[in-house]
N, C-alpha and C positions, 0 to 999 in steps of 0.2 A: 504494499499499500504506500503510495507516495503522495497522495493528495489528502493530507490530514486535516486541512481546513474544511474540505467538503465533508469528511467524516465527522468533524466536530459539529458542524451544522446539522447533519443527520441525527447525531446523538441528542443535541439540544432540542430538536423538534419532537423527540419522543414524549416529552412531558413527564410529570411526576407519576410514580407508581406503575408505569407501563414497563413490563419485562421484555427485553429485547436481546438479540444476539448480534454479534459482528461476525460475518462470514465473508471471507475474501475481501476484506476492507469495506464492506457495505453493511448497513444496519438492516436487519430483518426481524420480523416477529419471532418470539421464542416459540419453540415447539410446545405442544400441550403436554405438560408434565404433571397434570393434576394440581394438587394444593402447592406443590413445590414451584409452580409457575408464578405464584403471587409474590409481589414485592414485600419485603419485610417492613415492619415498623421499626423506626429508629428513635431513640430518646437520648436526651442530654439532661443529666441531673444538675439542677441549679447549684452552682459553686464547684462542681466537679471538673476535673481536667480530661474526662473521658466521656464517651458515648457508648450506648449499648443497643444491641439488636435483639428483637424478639425471637430470633431463630438462629440456632447454632450452625446452620448450613451456609449462612451468608457471612461475607466479610465486607469491610468498608475500605475503599481506596483512600490512602493517606498521602500527605506530602505535597499536595497541589494547591493548598490555600495560600493566598498572599497576605493573610492577616499577620500583623506584627508579632514576631516571636511565636508563631503557632504553626505546627506542622501536622495537626491531627486531621480527621476526616471531614469535619464540619466546615462547609464553605459558607461564606457570608452571602446574603441575598444578592449583593452587587457583583459577585463573581460568577463567571460562566464557564462553559466548556471551551477550552482552547485547544490548540494543536498539540500541546504536550500531553494533555489528558487523552485526546483522541489516539495519539500514538501509543500511549501506555495501555489503553483498553484494547487496541488492535494487537499489541504484543501479548497481552494476557489471553486473548481469544485464540491466538496461534499456538500458545503453549498447551492449552487444553480446551475442550469445548466448555464455554461458559455462557451464562446469561447475566444481564446487567439490568439495573433499575436506578433511575434518579429518584431519590426519596427525600421527603421533608423530615427534618430532625425536630421532633417535638420537645418541649421543655417540661421537665417534671420538677415540682417544687413542694416541699413540706410546709412552707410558710403559709399560715391561714390568712394572712393579710395580702397575699399575692393574688393577682387576677386569676380567675378560674380558667380562663382561656388565654394564656400568655402568647405573645408572638413566638413563632418557631425560632429555634436556635440558629437555623439555617437549613442547608440541604447537604446531601452526601450522595456518593455513588456506591451502591451495593453491588456485589457480584458473587457468583457461586459456580462451582463446576457442575456440569450436568452429565 
């Protein structure tokens, strides 16, 4: 795959919670894998330095956020899919058959004074082998 800008656009157009594959440098719908085709839910605990996924089958892509001194999986709402992310997802897809999903990272808080529906922490890219 040499046109990672086009691939980045294709990935970005998938929207949140849609599970997709990358095959031969192109985005395609994921095969029907039953429940395992669903995108995972991802949470960030208020005050924590980590995020967690509601499924042990999925991982989160890390190291692509441009937030100051942060290299975790949660991307700020202003960040998008760039060519570096597209190239990494293509590489992961070539290593083994995988599915991917852009997911919203919800905030969990134990503070009773906190808004019951806080703004999401950001978004992330989940992936798993199939």
